C-alpha positions as CSV (number, residue, x, y, z in Angstrom):
1,M,32.6,-29.3,-11.4
2,E,35.4,-31.1,-10.4
3,G,35.9,-33.7,-6.9
4,L,32.5,-35.3,-7.1
5,S,31.3,-36.7,-10.5
6,I,31.2,-37.5,-14.7
7,S,28.1,-35.6,-15.9
8,R,26.0,-33.4,-18.4
9,I,24.8,-30.2,-17.7
10,I,21.4,-30.0,-19.0
11,P,19.3,-26.5,-19.1
12,I,15.9,-27.4,-17.0
13,Q,13.3,-25.4,-15.4
14,V,12.6,-26.3,-11.8
15,S,10.5,-25.8,-9.3
16,C,10.6,-26.8,-5.2
17,K,8.9,-29.1,-3.4
18,R,8.8,-30.2,0.1
19,H,10.5,-34.7,0.6
20,C,9.7,-35.3,3.6
21,S,12.6,-37.6,5.6
22,A,12.9,-39.9,8.5
23,F,15.4,-37.4,9.3
24,L,14.6,-33.5,8.2
25,P,11.7,-32.5,6.2
26,T,14.6,-30.8,3.3
27,F,13.6,-29.2,0.0
28,S,14.0,-31.6,-2.9
29,L,14.1,-30.3,-6.8
30,H,11.4,-30.8,-8.4
31,L,12.6,-31.2,-12.1
32,R,11.5,-31.0,-15.4
33,K,12.9,-30.7,-18.3
34,N,11.7,-27.3,-20.7
35,L,14.4,-25.7,-22.2
36,S,12.3,-23.0,-23.9
37,R,12.8,-20.8,-20.0
38,G,15.0,-20.2,-17.3
39,Q,17.8,-22.4,-17.2
40,V,19.3,-24.1,-13.7
41,W,21.4,-27.9,-13.9
42,M,20.6,-30.6,-13.5
43,M,23.3,-34.1,-14.3
44,K,22.8,-37.2,-15.3
45,R,23.7,-40.3,-14.1
46,P,27.1,-41.0,-15.0
47,K,28.8,-43.5,-16.1
48,S,31.5,-45.6,-13.7
49,L,33.8,-43.9,-12.5
50,D,36.5,-47.0,-12.6
51,P,39.3,-45.1,-15.1
52,I,39.4,-42.2,-13.3
53,A,39.8,-42.9,-9.8
54,A,42.2,-45.8,-10.8
55,S,44.3,-42.7,-12.8
56,V,44.6,-40.9,-9.5
57,Q,46.9,-41.6,-6.8
58,P,46.5,-41.3,-2.6
59,L,49.8,-40.4,-0.9
60,E,51.9,-42.7,0.0
61,A,51.7,-43.5,4.1
62,S,54.8,-43.9,3.8
63,S,54.6,-39.8,2.9
64,I,52.3,-38.5,5.3
65,G,55.3,-38.9,8.4
66,H,55.2,-39.9,11.5
67,F,52.1,-40.5,13.2
68,D,51.8,-43.6,16.4
69,N,48.2,-43.4,15.3
70,K,48.8,-45.4,11.1
71,Q,48.9,-48.9,13.4
72,P,45.0,-49.2,15.1
73,S,45.0,-50.1,18.4
74,K,43.1,-53.3,18.8
75,E,40.1,-51.4,20.2
76,V,40.2,-49.1,17.3
77,L,39.6,-52.5,15.2
78,E,37.9,-53.9,17.2
79,L,35.5,-51.2,16.6
80,W,35.7,-51.0,13.5
81,R,34.8,-54.7,12.5
82,S,31.5,-54.1,14.5
83,A,30.3,-51.1,13.5
84,D,26.6,-50.4,11.8
85,A,26.8,-47.6,10.2
86,V,29.6,-45.5,8.3
87,C,29.8,-41.9,7.2
88,F,31.6,-40.8,5.4
89,D,32.9,-37.3,4.5
90,V,32.7,-35.4,0.7
91,D,35.8,-34.0,-0.5
92,S,39.1,-35.2,-0.1
93,T,37.9,-38.7,1.2
94,V,35.0,-39.9,-0.9
95,C,36.3,-38.1,-3.8
96,I,39.2,-35.8,-5.2
97,D,39.9,-32.7,-4.5
98,E,37.4,-30.2,-2.7
99,G,33.9,-29.1,-4.3
100,I,33.1,-25.8,-3.1
101,D,35.0,-23.5,-5.1
102,E,33.7,-24.5,-8.3
103,L,30.5,-24.3,-7.2
104,A,31.1,-20.3,-8.1
105,E,30.4,-22.0,-11.6
106,F,27.1,-24.1,-10.4
107,C,25.6,-21.0,-8.3
108,G,25.6,-18.5,-11.5
109,A,21.2,-19.4,-12.1
110,G,21.5,-18.3,-16.0
111,K,25.0,-19.4,-16.4
112,A,25.4,-22.5,-19.1
113,V,28.1,-25.0,-17.5
114,A,28.8,-27.1,-19.9
115,E,30.3,-30.2,-18.3
116,W,32.4,-31.1,-15.9
117,T,35.3,-34.5,-14.9
118,A,34.7,-35.6,-11.4
119,R,36.9,-38.0,-9.4
120,I,36.7,-40.4,-7.2
121,S,38.8,-41.9,-4.5
122,P,40.7,-45.1,-5.0
123,G,38.8,-48.2,-3.4
124,I,35.9,-45.9,-2.2
125,E,33.6,-48.8,-4.4
126,E,35.3,-51.4,-3.2
127,L,35.0,-50.3,0.0
128,V,31.4,-49.1,0.2
129,K,30.4,-52.6,-1.4
130,K,32.1,-54.4,1.4
131,L,30.4,-52.9,3.6
132,K,27.0,-53.1,2.2
133,A,27.8,-56.4,1.9
134,R,28.1,-57.0,6.7
135,N,24.5,-55.1,6.5
136,I,26.5,-51.8,7.7
137,N,24.4,-48.5,7.2
138,V,27.0,-45.5,4.8
139,Y,26.2,-42.2,5.5
140,L,27.5,-39.0,3.2
141,I,28.1,-36.5,5.3
142,S,28.9,-33.3,3.9
143,G,29.6,-29.1,3.9
144,G,28.7,-29.9,0.8
145,F,25.3,-28.5,-1.9
146,R,23.4,-32.1,-2.3
147,Q,22.5,-31.5,-6.3
148,M,26.3,-32.3,-6.4
149,I,26.7,-35.0,-4.3
150,N,23.8,-37.0,-6.3
151,P,25.7,-38.3,-8.4
152,V,27.9,-40.2,-6.5
153,A,25.8,-41.2,-3.9
154,S,24.1,-43.4,-6.6
155,I,26.9,-44.7,-8.0
156,L,27.8,-45.5,-5.0
157,G,24.6,-47.1,-4.1
158,I,24.2,-44.9,-1.3
159,P,20.2,-43.8,-0.7
160,Q,19.1,-40.0,-1.1
161,E,17.8,-40.1,2.6
162,N,21.4,-41.2,3.4
163,I,22.6,-37.7,2.7
164,F,23.2,-34.8,4.6
165,A,24.5,-32.0,2.7
166,N,23.2,-29.1,2.3
167,Q,20.5,-27.6,-0.4
168,L,19.8,-25.7,-2.9
169,L,16.8,-23.2,-4.2
170,F,15.9,-22.4,-7.1
171,G,12.5,-20.2,-7.8
172,S,10.3,-20.9,-10.5
173,S,12.2,-19.4,-13.1
174,G,15.5,-20.9,-11.7
175,E,16.7,-17.6,-10.1
176,F,19.0,-19.1,-6.8
177,L,17.4,-18.2,-4.2
178,G,19.5,-18.8,-1.4
179,F,20.0,-22.1,0.7
180,D,17.7,-24.5,2.9
181,A,18.4,-23.0,6.2
182,N,16.9,-26.4,7.9
183,E,20.1,-28.9,6.6
184,P,22.3,-28.9,9.7
185,T,25.4,-29.1,7.9
186,S,24.2,-25.8,6.9
187,R,25.5,-24.2,10.0
188,S,28.5,-24.1,12.3
189,G,28.9,-27.7,13.8
190,G,26.6,-29.3,12.0
191,K,28.5,-32.3,11.4
192,A,28.5,-33.2,14.7
193,A,24.6,-32.4,14.2
194,A,23.7,-34.6,11.1
195,V,26.0,-37.3,13.6
196,Q,23.9,-37.7,16.4
197,Q,21.0,-37.2,14.3
198,I,21.2,-40.0,12.9
199,R,22.2,-42.5,15.6
200,K,19.3,-40.6,17.5
201,V,17.0,-41.9,14.7
202,K,18.1,-45.1,13.7
203,G,19.3,-46.4,16.2
204,H,23.0,-47.5,15.8
205,K,24.8,-48.8,18.5
206,A,28.7,-48.2,16.7
207,L,28.8,-45.1,14.5
208,V,32.0,-44.2,12.3
209,M,32.8,-41.3,11.0
210,I,35.5,-41.6,8.0
211,G,36.7,-38.0,6.9
212,D,39.9,-35.0,6.4
213,G,38.9,-32.4,8.4
214,A,38.4,-30.5,12.1
215,T,34.0,-30.9,11.5
216,D,34.8,-34.9,10.8
217,L,36.8,-34.5,13.6
218,E,33.6,-33.1,15.8
219,A,31.9,-35.2,14.8
220,R,33.1,-38.2,17.4
221,K,32.0,-37.4,20.7
222,P,29.2,-38.5,23.4
223,G,25.6,-39.0,21.5
224,G,28.5,-39.0,17.8
225,A,31.1,-41.4,16.6
226,D,32.3,-44.4,18.4
227,L,35.4,-43.2,16.3
228,F,37.4,-40.7,14.0
229,I,39.7,-42.5,10.8
230,C,41.5,-39.8,9.2
231,Y,42.0,-40.4,5.6
232,A,44.6,-38.5,4.3
233,G,45.1,-40.0,0.7
234,V,44.5,-36.5,-0.7
235,Q,45.1,-34.0,2.1
236,L,47.2,-34.6,5.7
237,R,45.7,-31.8,7.6
238,V,48.3,-32.6,11.0
239,A,46.3,-31.0,13.7
240,V,43.5,-33.4,12.7
241,A,45.7,-36.6,11.8
242,A,47.2,-36.2,15.4
243,K,44.1,-36.8,16.7
244,A,42.6,-39.4,15.5
245,N,41.7,-43.1,16.5
246,W,43.0,-44.5,13.4
247,L,44.9,-42.2,10.3
248,V,45.3,-44.0,6.7
249,S,46.3,-43.1,3.3
250,S,44.2,-45.7,1.6
251,F,41.5,-46.8,1.4
252,R,42.5,-50.5,1.1
253,D,43.7,-50.0,4.8
254,L,40.1,-50.4,6.0
255,I,39.7,-52.8,3.3
256,N,41.5,-55.4,4.1
257,A,41.1,-54.9,8.2
258,L,37.1,-55.8,7.5
259,E,38.4,-59.6,5.7
Protein backbone atom coordinates (compact mmCIF):
# COMPACT_ATOMS: atom_id res chain seq x y z
CA MET A 1 0.00 0.00 0.00
CA GLU A 2 1.47 3.29 -1.05
CA GLY A 3 1.21 6.51 0.87
CA LEU A 4 1.90 5.33 4.39
CA SER A 5 5.20 3.74 5.37
CA ILE A 6 7.86 1.21 4.44
CA SER A 7 6.76 -2.11 5.88
CA ARG A 8 7.00 -5.84 5.52
CA ILE A 9 3.64 -7.58 5.74
CA ILE A 10 3.76 -10.99 7.39
CA PRO A 11 0.93 -13.48 8.01
CA ILE A 12 -0.16 -13.81 11.63
CA GLN A 13 -3.02 -15.09 13.74
CA VAL A 14 -5.29 -12.38 15.05
CA SER A 15 -7.96 -11.93 17.65
CA CYS A 16 -9.77 -8.76 18.71
CA LYS A 17 -9.85 -7.36 22.21
CA ARG A 18 -11.17 -4.14 23.66
CA HIS A 19 -8.70 -1.31 24.04
CA CYS A 20 -9.43 1.38 26.59
CA SER A 21 -8.92 4.98 25.59
CA ALA A 22 -9.50 8.33 27.19
CA PHE A 23 -11.56 9.15 24.12
CA LEU A 24 -13.45 6.06 23.00
CA PRO A 25 -13.72 2.34 23.65
CA THR A 26 -12.15 0.99 20.48
CA PHE A 27 -11.08 -2.42 19.33
CA SER A 28 -7.39 -3.06 18.88
CA LEU A 29 -5.87 -6.12 17.35
CA HIS A 30 -4.28 -8.60 19.73
CA LEU A 31 -1.63 -10.18 17.55
CA ARG A 32 0.41 -13.33 17.86
CA LYS A 33 2.40 -14.95 15.12
CA ASN A 34 0.99 -18.20 13.82
CA LEU A 35 2.00 -19.12 10.31
CA SER A 36 0.00 -22.33 10.12
CA ARG A 37 -3.51 -20.90 10.44
CA GLY A 38 -5.61 -18.04 9.06
CA GLN A 39 -3.78 -15.06 7.64
CA VAL A 40 -4.05 -11.38 8.22
CA TRP A 41 -1.26 -8.84 8.20
CA MET A 42 0.86 -6.94 10.68
CA MET A 43 3.40 -4.30 9.74
CA LYS A 44 6.88 -4.29 11.22
CA ARG A 45 8.17 -1.02 12.54
CA PRO A 46 9.67 0.69 9.50
CA LYS A 47 13.00 2.39 9.21
CA SER A 48 13.24 6.12 8.75
CA LEU A 49 11.47 7.40 5.68
CA ASP A 50 13.89 10.28 5.12
CA PRO A 51 15.31 8.92 1.81
CA ILE A 52 11.82 8.39 0.41
CA ALA A 53 10.49 11.71 1.62
CA ALA A 54 13.48 13.45 0.10
CA SER A 55 12.70 11.94 -3.29
CA VAL A 56 9.19 13.37 -3.32
CA GLN A 57 8.89 16.92 -4.54
CA PRO A 58 5.92 18.96 -3.24
CA LEU A 59 4.02 21.38 -5.40
CA GLU A 60 5.76 24.70 -5.70
CA ALA A 61 4.01 27.73 -4.26
CA SER A 62 3.96 29.31 -7.71
CA SER A 63 2.03 26.34 -9.11
CA ILE A 64 -1.00 26.71 -6.87
CA GLY A 65 -2.23 29.90 -8.46
CA HIS A 66 -3.34 33.13 -6.85
CA PHE A 67 -4.90 32.89 -3.43
CA ASP A 68 -5.03 35.74 -0.98
CA ASN A 69 -4.47 33.36 1.93
CA LYS A 70 -1.00 32.19 0.86
CA GLN A 71 0.31 34.94 3.12
CA PRO A 72 -1.07 34.48 6.64
CA SER A 73 -2.54 37.39 8.52
CA LYS A 74 -1.08 38.54 11.81
CA GLU A 75 -3.98 36.91 13.64
CA VAL A 76 -3.44 33.57 11.87
CA LEU A 77 0.28 33.60 12.69
CA GLU A 78 -0.41 34.39 16.32
CA LEU A 79 -2.90 31.54 16.56
CA TRP A 80 -0.49 29.11 14.87
CA ARG A 81 2.27 30.06 17.30
CA SER A 82 0.02 29.83 20.35
CA ALA A 83 -1.66 26.51 19.51
CA ASP A 84 -1.41 23.76 22.10
CA ALA A 85 -2.77 21.06 19.76
CA VAL A 86 -2.34 20.33 16.05
CA CYS A 87 -4.39 17.72 14.19
CA PHE A 88 -3.16 16.35 10.86
CA ASP A 89 -5.04 14.60 8.11
CA VAL A 90 -3.01 11.62 6.83
CA ASP A 91 -3.60 10.86 3.13
CA SER A 92 -2.20 13.59 0.86
CA THR A 93 -1.05 15.54 3.91
CA VAL A 94 1.21 13.56 6.23
CA CYS A 95 1.60 10.96 3.49
CA ILE A 96 1.91 11.22 -0.26
CA ASP A 97 -1.07 9.83 -2.20
CA GLU A 98 -4.40 8.50 -1.02
CA GLY A 99 -4.14 5.11 0.66
CA ILE A 100 -7.78 4.11 0.33
CA ASP A 101 -7.45 2.71 -3.20
CA GLU A 102 -4.72 0.30 -2.19
CA LEU A 103 -6.67 -0.91 0.84
CA ALA A 104 -8.58 -3.44 -1.27
CA GLU A 105 -5.45 -5.57 -1.31
CA PHE A 106 -5.23 -5.42 2.47
CA CYS A 107 -8.89 -6.25 3.03
CA GLY A 108 -8.78 -9.48 1.08
CA ALA A 109 -8.32 -11.69 4.13
CA GLY A 110 -6.51 -14.88 3.15
CA LYS A 111 -4.53 -13.25 0.33
CA ALA A 112 -0.81 -12.69 0.71
CA VAL A 113 0.27 -9.08 0.45
CA ALA A 114 3.99 -9.14 -0.20
CA GLU A 115 5.34 -5.65 0.40
CA TRP A 116 4.39 -2.04 -0.08
CA THR A 117 6.35 1.17 0.01
CA ALA A 118 4.96 4.31 1.49
CA ARG A 119 6.02 7.92 1.24
CA ILE A 120 5.64 10.66 3.76
CA SER A 121 5.49 14.31 2.80
CA PRO A 122 8.76 16.25 2.85
CA GLY A 123 9.19 18.23 6.03
CA ILE A 124 6.54 16.46 8.11
CA GLU A 125 9.05 14.77 10.43
CA GLU A 126 10.80 18.07 11.12
CA LEU A 127 7.51 19.87 11.69
CA VAL A 128 6.24 17.27 14.16
CA LYS A 129 9.55 17.38 16.05
CA LYS A 130 9.30 21.16 16.20
CA LEU A 131 5.75 21.00 17.52
CA LYS A 132 6.62 18.40 20.14
CA ALA A 133 9.62 20.47 21.26
CA ARG A 134 7.14 23.26 21.99
CA ASN A 135 5.00 20.84 24.05
CA ILE A 136 2.24 20.92 21.44
CA ASN A 137 0.08 17.81 21.28
CA VAL A 138 -0.04 16.21 17.83
CA TYR A 139 -2.90 14.04 16.54
CA LEU A 140 -3.56 12.09 13.35
CA ILE A 141 -7.17 12.13 12.15
CA SER A 142 -8.01 10.08 9.09
CA GLY A 143 -10.80 8.41 7.19
CA GLY A 144 -8.23 5.71 6.46
CA PHE A 145 -7.41 2.70 8.59
CA ARG A 146 -5.56 2.48 11.86
CA GLN A 147 -3.58 -0.61 10.90
CA MET A 148 -2.02 1.33 8.03
CA ILE A 149 -1.46 4.54 9.98
CA ASN A 150 0.18 3.02 13.07
CA PRO A 151 3.63 2.65 11.44
CA VAL A 152 3.61 6.30 10.37
CA ALA A 153 2.63 7.40 13.87
CA SER A 154 5.48 5.31 15.25
CA ILE A 155 8.01 7.05 13.01
CA LEU A 156 6.68 10.48 13.95
CA GLY A 157 6.58 9.65 17.65
CA ILE A 158 2.82 10.11 17.89
CA PRO A 159 1.22 7.87 20.55
CA GLN A 160 -1.43 5.36 19.51
CA GLU A 161 -4.05 7.09 21.62
CA ASN A 162 -3.59 10.21 19.49
CA ILE A 163 -4.75 8.43 16.34
CA PHE A 164 -8.35 8.74 15.21
CA ALA A 165 -8.99 6.45 12.26
CA ASN A 166 -11.14 3.56 11.16
CA GLN A 167 -10.46 0.13 12.59
CA LEU A 168 -10.52 -3.08 10.59
CA LEU A 169 -11.87 -6.03 12.56
CA PHE A 170 -10.92 -9.66 11.98
CA GLY A 171 -12.15 -12.92 13.47
CA SER A 172 -10.07 -15.50 15.29
CA SER A 173 -9.40 -17.32 12.00
CA GLY A 174 -8.29 -14.17 10.24
CA GLU A 175 -11.54 -13.54 8.38
CA PHE A 176 -12.49 -9.93 7.76
CA LEU A 177 -15.46 -8.97 9.94
CA GLY A 178 -15.96 -5.31 9.13
CA PHE A 179 -15.22 -1.99 10.77
CA ASP A 180 -15.51 -0.61 14.28
CA ALA A 181 -18.57 1.64 14.17
CA ASN A 182 -17.53 3.26 17.47
CA GLU A 183 -14.80 5.23 15.72
CA PRO A 184 -16.05 8.75 14.92
CA THR A 185 -14.25 8.72 11.57
CA SER A 186 -16.42 5.81 10.41
CA ARG A 187 -19.33 8.21 10.01
CA SER A 188 -20.08 11.31 7.95
CA GLY A 189 -18.68 14.37 9.68
CA GLY A 190 -16.37 12.11 11.66
CA LYS A 191 -13.25 14.25 11.49
CA ALA A 192 -15.07 17.25 12.88
CA ALA A 193 -16.53 15.06 15.63
CA ALA A 194 -13.08 13.68 16.47
CA VAL A 195 -11.61 17.17 16.76
CA GLN A 196 -14.46 18.30 18.99
CA GLN A 197 -13.99 15.21 21.14
CA ILE A 198 -10.25 15.83 21.48
CA ARG A 199 -10.86 19.40 22.54
CA LYS A 200 -13.56 18.45 25.03
CA VAL A 201 -11.55 15.66 26.65
CA LYS A 202 -8.14 17.33 26.63
CA GLY A 203 -9.27 20.91 27.17
CA HIS A 204 -6.99 22.42 24.52
CA LYS A 205 -7.10 26.21 24.39
CA ALA A 206 -6.09 26.63 20.74
CA LEU A 207 -6.37 23.82 18.19
CA VAL A 208 -5.25 23.79 14.55
CA MET A 209 -6.38 21.38 11.82
CA ILE A 210 -4.09 20.75 8.84
CA GLY A 211 -5.32 18.87 5.78
CA ASP A 212 -6.23 19.03 2.12
CA GLY A 213 -9.89 18.06 1.90
CA ALA A 214 -13.41 19.21 2.64
CA THR A 215 -13.72 16.90 5.64
CA ASP A 216 -10.65 18.57 7.14
CA LEU A 217 -12.16 22.00 6.55
CA GLU A 218 -15.31 20.84 8.36
CA ALA A 219 -13.28 20.49 11.56
CA ARG A 220 -13.10 24.28 11.83
CA LYS A 221 -16.24 24.95 13.80
CA PRO A 222 -17.26 26.06 17.31
CA GLY A 223 -15.87 23.58 19.81
CA GLY A 224 -13.51 22.21 17.15
CA ALA A 225 -10.53 23.69 15.33
CA ASP A 226 -9.85 27.41 15.65
CA LEU A 227 -7.72 27.45 12.52
CA PHE A 228 -7.70 25.44 9.29
CA ILE A 229 -4.48 25.28 7.31
CA CYS A 230 -4.84 23.81 3.83
CA TYR A 231 -1.80 21.79 2.77
CA ALA A 232 -1.54 21.78 -1.03
CA GLY A 233 1.86 20.11 -1.30
CA VAL A 234 0.30 16.99 -2.81
CA GLN A 235 -3.11 18.00 -4.16
CA LEU A 236 -4.76 21.37 -4.57
CA ARG A 237 -8.51 21.36 -4.03
CA VAL A 238 -9.49 24.86 -5.05
CA ALA A 239 -12.79 25.05 -3.15
CA VAL A 240 -11.08 23.93 0.06
CA ALA A 241 -8.00 26.11 -0.43
CA ALA A 242 -10.13 29.20 -0.96
CA LYS A 243 -11.81 28.77 2.43
CA ALA A 244 -8.67 28.03 4.44
CA ASN A 245 -7.23 30.47 6.94
CA TRP A 246 -3.81 29.76 5.50
CA LEU A 247 -2.77 27.95 2.32
CA VAL A 248 0.68 26.35 2.21
CA SER A 249 2.41 24.20 -0.38
CA SER A 250 5.27 23.15 1.91
CA PHE A 251 5.56 22.29 5.57
CA ARG A 252 8.64 24.51 5.57
CA ASP A 253 6.27 27.51 5.70
CA LEU A 254 4.84 26.25 8.97
CA ILE A 255 8.25 25.39 10.40
CA ASN A 256 9.63 28.83 9.58
CA ALA A 257 6.64 30.51 11.19
CA LEU A 258 7.51 28.81 14.49
CA GLU A 259 11.11 30.02 14.47
